[in-house]
C-alpha positions in Angstrom: 7.6 -82.2 -31.0 4.7 -81.0 -29.0 3.8 -78.3 -26.5 4.1 -80.5 -23.5 7.8 -81.3 -24.2 8.5 -77.6 -24.8 6.7 -76.5 -21.6 8.6 -79.1 -19.6 11.8 -77.4 -20.7 10.6 -74.3 -18.9 9.4 -72.1 -21.8 6.5 -69.8 -21.0 3.7 -68.0 -22.9 4.8 -66.7 -26.3 8.1 -68.5 -26.1 6.3 -71.9 -26.3 4.8 -71.0 -29.7 8.1 -69.7 -31.0 10.0 -72.8 -29.7 7.5 -75.1 -31.5 7.7 -73.1 -34.7 11.5 -73.4 -34.7 11.4 -77.1 -33.7 9.1 -77.8 -36.6 11.6 -76.2 -39.0 14.4 -78.3 -37.5 12.3 -81.5 -37.9 11.8 -80.7 -41.5 15.5 -80.3 -41.8 15.9 -84.0 -40.6 16.9 -83.5 -37.0 15.6 -85.9 -34.3 13.7 -85.1 -31.2 16.7 -85.3 -28.8 18.8 -83.1 -31.0 16.1 -80.5 -31.2 15.6 -80.6 -27.4 19.4 -80.1 -26.9 19.3 -77.1 -29.3 16.4 -75.6 -27.4 18.2 -76.0 -24.1 21.2 -74.2 -25.7 19.0 -71.3 -26.6 17.6 -71.2 -23.1 21.1 -71.2 -21.6 22.5 -68.4 -23.8 19.8 -66.7 -25.9 22.2 -63.8 -26.8 24.3 -66.2 -28.9 21.2 -66.8 -31.2 20.0 -63.2 -31.6 22.1 -62.4 -34.7 19.9 -64.7 -36.9 18.9 -68.2 -37.8 15.9 -70.4 -37.0 16.1 -69.6 -33.2 16.5 -65.8 -33.5 12.8 -65.0 -32.7 12.8 -67.3 -29.7 16.1 -65.9 -28.5 14.7 -62.3 -28.7 11.5 -63.3 -26.8 13.6 -65.0 -24.0 15.8 -62.0 -23.7 12.8 -59.7 -23.4 11.2 -62.0 -20.8 14.3 -62.1 -18.7 14.8 -58.3 -18.8 11.3 -57.8 -17.5 11.8 -60.4 -14.8 15.1 -58.7 -13.8 13.3 -55.3 -13.7 10.7 -56.7 -11.4 13.3 -58.3 -9.1 15.4 -55.1 -9.3 12.7 -52.8 -8.2 13.9 -52.7 -4.6 15.1 -49.2 -3.8 18.5 -48.5 -2.2 18.3 -47.7 1.6 20.0 -44.3 1.1 20.5 -42.0 -2.0 23.7 -42.1 -4.0 25.7 -38.9 -3.4 25.2 -36.1 -6.0 26.3 -32.5 -6.4 23.9 -29.5 -6.1 24.5 -26.1 -7.6 22.8 -23.1 -6.1 21.5 -25.0 -3.1 20.2 -21.8 -1.5 17.9 -21.2 -4.5 16.3 -24.7 -4.5 13.2 -25.6 -2.6 13.2 -28.7 -0.3 10.7 -30.5 -2.5 13.1 -30.6 -5.5 15.8 -32.1 -3.2 13.4 -34.7 -2.0 12.5 -35.7 -5.5 16.2 -35.9 -6.5 16.8 -38.1 -3.4 14.1 -40.5 -4.6 15.7 -40.7 -8.0 19.1 -41.5 -6.5 17.7 -44.6 -4.6 16.5 -46.3 -7.8 18.5 -49.5 -8.5 19.3 -48.3 -12.0 20.7 -44.9 -10.9 24.5 -44.4 -11.1 25.1 -40.7 -10.9 23.1 -37.4 -10.7 23.3 -33.6 -10.3 20.9 -30.8 -9.5 21.0 -27.5 -11.4 20.5 -24.1 -9.7 17.1 -23.5 -11.5 15.7 -26.7 -10.0 12.1 -26.9 -8.7 9.5 -29.6 -8.2 8.3 -31.5 -11.2 6.7 -34.9 -11.9 9.1 -37.7 -11.2 12.5 -36.2 -11.7 12.6 -32.5 -10.6 12.9 -29.9 -13.2 16.6 -29.1 -13.3 17.5 -32.7 -12.4 20.2 -34.7 -14.3 20.2 -38.5 -13.8 22.5 -41.2 -15.2 21.0 -44.7 -15.4 22.4 -48.0 -16.5 20.8 -49.8 -19.4 17.4 -48.2 -18.7 15.4 -45.1 -19.6 12.8 -43.3 -17.4 10.0 -41.6 -19.4 9.3 -39.1 -16.6 13.1 -38.6 -16.2 12.8 -36.9 -19.6 9.5 -35.2 -19.0 6.1 -34.8 -20.6 7.2 -32.2 -23.2 9.9 -34.5 -24.8 12.5 -32.6 -26.7 11.6 -29.2 -25.3 14.3 -26.9 -26.6 15.7 -23.5 -27.5 16.7 -21.8 -30.7 18.4 -18.5 -31.5 18.8 -16.9 -34.9 21.1 -13.9 -35.2 20.0 -11.7 -38.1 22.0 -9.4 -40.4 20.1 -6.4 -39.0 20.6 -3.8 -36.3 18.1 -4.0 -33.4 16.4 -0.7 -34.4 15.8 -2.0 -38.0 12.5 -3.5 -36.7 10.0 -1.4 -35.0 7.8 -2.6 -32.2 4.6 -2.5 -34.3 6.1 -4.4 -37.2 7.6 -7.0 -34.8 4.2 -7.4 -33.2 2.6 -7.9 -36.6 5.1 -10.4 -37.7 4.7 -12.5 -34.6 0.9 -12.5 -34.8 1.0 -13.5 -38.4 3.8 -16.1 -38.4 3.5 -17.9 -35.1 0.8 -20.0 -33.4 0.4 -21.0 -29.8 -1.7 -23.2 -27.6 -3.0 -26.8 -27.1 -4.2 -28.3 -30.3 -3.4 -25.2 -32.4 -1.9 -25.4 -35.8 -1.6 -23.3 -39.0 -4.4 -23.4 -41.5 -3.8 -26.2 -44.0 -3.0 -23.8 -46.8 -0.3 -22.1 -44.7 1.2 -25.2 -43.2 4.8 -25.9 -44.1 6.5 -29.2 -44.8 9.5 -30.5 -43.0 11.7 -33.6 -43.6 11.0 -34.9 -40.1 7.4 -35.7 -41.3 8.8 -38.0 -44.0 10.8 -40.3 -41.7 10.1 -44.0 -41.8 10.1 -43.9 -38.0 6.4 -42.8 -37.9 5.4 -46.1 -39.4 7.4 -48.4 -37.2 5.1 -48.6 -34.2 1.3 -48.3 -33.8 1.6 -45.4 -31.3 3.6 -43.2 -33.8 1.3 -44.1 -36.7 -1.7 -43.0 -34.5 0.0 -39.7 -33.5 1.3 -38.7 -37.0 -1.7 -36.7 -38.1 -1.6 -34.6 -34.9 2.1 -33.9 -35.3 1.6 -32.9 -39.0 -1.2 -30.5 -38.1 0.9 -28.8 -35.4 4.2 -28.6 -37.2 5.9 -25.2 -36.9 3.9 -24.1 -33.8 4.4 -23.6 -30.1 2.7 -24.8 -27.0 1.4 -23.2 -23.8 2.9 -22.3 -20.5 6.5 -20.9 -20.7 6.9 -21.4 -24.5 7.6 -18.2 -26.4 8.9 -16.6 -29.6 10.5 -13.2 -29.3 12.5 -10.5 -31.1 15.3 -8.9 -29.1 18.8 -7.6 -29.1 21.8 -9.9 -29.0 24.9 -8.2 -27.5 28.3 -9.6 -28.2 31.0 -7.9 -26.1 33.8 -9.5 -28.1 34.0 -11.4 -31.4 32.5 -14.9 -31.2 30.0 -17.2 -32.9 31.6 -16.2 -36.2 30.4 -12.6 -35.6 32.0 -9.3 -34.9 31.4 -7.7 -31.5 28.3 -5.5 -31.4 24.5 -5.6 -31.3 22.2 -7.6 -33.6 18.5 -8.2 -34.1 17.8 -11.8 -33.1 14.9 -14.2 -32.7 14.7 -16.5 -29.6 12.2 -19.3 -29.2 11.3 -21.9 -26.6 9.1 -24.8 -27.7 8.7 -28.5 -27.6 7.1 -31.5 -29.2 3.5 -30.4 -28.7 0.8 -32.9 -27.9 2.7 -35.6 -29.7 5.5 -35.8 -27.2 3.1 -35.6 -24.3 1.2 -38.6 -25.5 4.4 -40.6 -26.0 5.5 -39.8 -22.4 2.1 -40.7 -20.9 1.8 -44.0 -22.9 5.3 -45.3 -22.0 5.0 -44.2 -18.4 2.0 -46.4 -18.0 3.9 -49.2 -19.7 6.8 -48.7 -17.3 4.6 -48.6 -14.2 2.9 -51.9 -15.3 6.4 -53.4 -15.6 7.1 -52.5 -11.9 3.8 -53.1 -10.1 5.6 -53.3 -6.7 7.7 -50.2 -7.0 7.5 -48.0 -3.9 4.8 -45.3 -4.2 7.3 -42.5 -3.8 9.1 -43.7 -7.0 6.1 -44.6 -9.2 6.7 -41.6 -11.5 10.2 -42.8 -12.0 9.3 -46.2 -13.3 11.8 -47.3 -16.0 12.0 -49.3 -19.1 15.0 -51.6 -19.6 16.8 -50.9 -22.9 17.2 -54.0 -25.1 13.5 -54.8 -24.6 10.7 -54.0 -27.0 9.2 -51.4 -24.7 12.5 -49.8 -23.9 13.6 -49.6 -27.5 10.1 -48.4 -28.5 10.3 -45.5 -26.1 13.9 -44.6 -27.1 12.8 -44.5 -30.8 9.7 -42.4 -30.0 11.6 -40.1 -27.7 14.3 -39.3 -30.2 11.7 -38.7 -32.9 9.9 -36.3 -30.6 13.2 -34.5 -30.1 13.8 -34.1 -33.8 10.2 -33.0 -34.2 10.6 -30.3 -31.6 13.7 -28.9 -33.3 11.8 -29.0 -36.6 9.1 -26.7 -35.0 11.8 -24.2 -34.1 13.4 -24.4 -37.6 10.0 -23.6 -39.2 9.2 -20.7 -36.8 12.6 -19.1 -37.5 12.3 -19.7 -41.2 9.0 -18.0 -41.4 10.1 -14.9 -39.5 13.5 -14.6 -41.4 11.7 -15.0 -44.7 9.2 -12.3 -43.8 12.1 -10.0 -43.1 13.8 -11.1 -46.4 17.0 -12.1 -44.6 19.1 -15.2 -43.9 20.4 -15.7 -40.3 24.1 -15.1 -39.8 24.2 -17.9 -37.3 22.0 -20.1 -35.2 22.3 -21.8 -31.8 20.0 -24.5 -30.5 19.8 -27.1 -27.8 17.3 -29.6 -26.3 16.8 -29.7 -22.5 14.2 -32.4 -22.1 15.8 -35.6 -23.4 18.0 -38.6 -22.6 21.4 -39.2 -24.2 23.8 -42.1 -24.3 26.9 -40.7 -22.6 30.2 -41.8 -21.3 30.3 -41.2 -17.6 33.7 -42.2 -16.0 34.4 -45.7 -17.2 30.8 -46.5 -18.2 28.3 -45.9 -21.0 25.1 -44.6 -19.3 21.8 -43.1 -20.2 21.9 -39.4 -19.0 18.4 -37.9 -18.5 18.2 -34.1 -18.5 14.8 -32.9 -17.4 15.1 -29.1 -17.7 18.9 -29.1 -18.0 21.1 -27.8 -20.8 23.9 -30.1 -22.3 27.2 -28.4 -21.5 30.0 -30.6 -22.8 33.3 -28.6 -23.1 32.9 -26.2 -26.0 29.2 -26.9 -26.6 27.0 -23.9 -27.2 23.7 -23.6 -25.4 20.9 -21.2 -24.5 19.7 -20.2 -21.0 16.7 -17.9 -21.1 15.5 -15.7 -18.2 11.8 -14.7 -18.3 9.5 -12.7 -20.6 11.2 -9.5 -19.5 14.6 -10.6 -18.3 17.7 -11.4 -20.5 18.7 -14.8 -21.8 22.3 -15.9 -22.5 24.3 -17.8 -25.1 26.7 -20.0 -23.1 29.6 -22.3 -23.8 29.9 -25.5 -21.8 32.9 -26.3 -19.6 32.2 -30.1 -19.4 32.1 -30.4 -15.6 32.0 -34.1 -14.9 30.3 -33.7 -11.5 27.4 -32.1 -13.3 27.4 -34.8 -16.0 28.3 -32.0 -18.4 25.1 -30.1 -17.8 23.9 -26.6 -16.8 20.6 -24.9 -15.9 17.9 -24.6 -18.7 16.6 -21.2 -17.5 16.0 -19.2 -14.4 13.6 -21.7 -12.9 10.4 -21.1 -11.0 10.4 -19.7 -7.5 6.6 -19.6 -7.4 4.1 -22.2 -8.7 1.6 -21.2 -11.4 -1.4 -21.1 -9.0 0.5 -19.2 -6.4 1.6 -16.6 -9.1 -1.9 -16.2 -10.4 -3.3 -15.8 -6.9 -0.7 -13.4 -5.5 0.8 -11.3 -8.2 -0.9 -8.1 -9.3 -1.3 -7.4 -13.0 -0.3 -3.8 -12.6 3.0 -4.8 -11.0 3.8 -7.1 -13.8 2.9 -4.5 -16.4 5.1 -2.0 -14.6 8.0 -4.5 -14.7 7.5 -5.0 -18.5 7.2 -1.3 -19.2 10.4 -0.4 -17.2 12.3 -2.9 -19.3 10.8 -1.8 -22.6 9.1 -5.2 -23.3 6.0 -5.5 -25.4 4.0 -8.7 -24.5 1.5 -10.5 -26.7 -0.4 -13.1 -24.7 1.3 -14.4 -21.6 -0.4 -14.9 -18.3 0.2 -13.8 -14.7 1.4 -17.4 -14.1 4.4 -16.7 -16.3 5.2 -13.3 -14.8 8.9 -12.5 -14.3 8.3 -12.3 -10.6 7.4 -16.0 -10.6 10.9 -16.8 -11.6 14.3 -16.8 -9.9 16.6 -14.0 -10.9 18.6 -15.2 -13.9 21.8 -13.4 -12.7 21.6 -15.4 -9.4 21.3 -18.6 -11.3 24.2 -17.9 -13.6 26.4 -16.8 -10.7 26.0 -20.2 -9.1 27.1 -22.2 -12.2 30.3 -20.4 -13.3 32.1 -23.8 -13.2 29.5 -25.2 -15.6 29.4 -22.6 -18.4 30.9 -19.4 -19.7 28.6 -16.6 -20.9 29.2 -15.8 -24.6 26.4 -13.3 -25.4 23.3 -11.7 -23.9 19.9 -11.6 -25.5 17.5 -8.8 -24.3 13.8 -9.4 -25.2 11.9 -6.6 -26.8 8.6 -8.0 -28.3 7.5 -11.3 -26.9 4.7 -13.6 -27.9 3.3 -16.4 -25.7 0.0 -18.3 -25.4 -2.7 -16.7 -23.3 -2.5 -17.6 -19.6 -5.1 -18.1 -16.8 -5.2 -14.3 -16.7 -3.4 -12.3 -19.3 -1.0 -9.6 -18.2 
């Protein structure tokens, strides 16, 4: 056998070398040229039949990947009109977010979608967008802060058991915020997520491991926070009696690690679809079943687990400092993609700033630095792809907030609600957000409210101009 014969069969690039390697093995096994050529033709015709193993498995895998990429390029033509989708709280949503969702719904891989009442403009899929795709994942459909999530710990203490000064001291000592920030090495805690084999299974993850290890147990910038407050249960639930409890609420993600994964695989996806319409460039996708698609899926899920680990360590530190164990915890991710049954199909559901809300599933929907957040229980609404809002949602961009809001007005808002703020910028002021009560009122068919969390002492990263 030689390269010319293999090339004549139609093999290209890497497949030629793999076909020759397999043919050499078959020659050594005593097969003649024509028999080997017939086997190679069979692999070409149905590579999936050879994937489970054997001498042609590597060739079959390469052919499968090549065809998926070719299909993706051919399938990059957008639909002429968006698929229909439901919108909750349409009166609260800016036109730009609707336009972004419309673009998402003309992708050839899109099958269903929904827009939550906290929706606003993002990169690619709007924040508050939910998108179901077939056999593909969109890095910017998940977002840059992969695995961004919430966690609540309810403590066996009354709210007045912790004074403001002590709460402030604990947050300053046991939390860290900001880009590139981590605990000093002697104070850094370990977590099982750092010992996963996954970190060693692709070069990108190996490269990012040290950064992730240095920043474990910390929070990012922007709207990330850790806060002490009062959890109010009007009736028994969550395994607790009705009443008021001291609680910890945090909002954090996968730090710089997740952002680099998102940016790396977005570039890969865009290179795979060079002719994709400019309006949809940020929504370039990776076919699952290919090396790149499975690589992103693996890295995305690792980033999701890493983000939850950050929360676990934050809450562990604070509970240990108070010498208590939480009575219960609630957590959820709201920047991730899930395999989910939608109607009669298994699809990839992207939630970019949306809370999973399957029937009976608990979740957390925060307000702002000075407004209440809520524990909710999902109703599993199929039109929303079993989703709900992930917060109040911005009604004013960061620059607009910094340029138009007065520091004294924000300070008055905090003081009237009895909130002590550590860090935090004008760009994160409560006035920059929609009213959480308006957002909740527009999704009563998506979730039931279980409990209310009222913030008291809040820590965030410093902003463009501190409050």
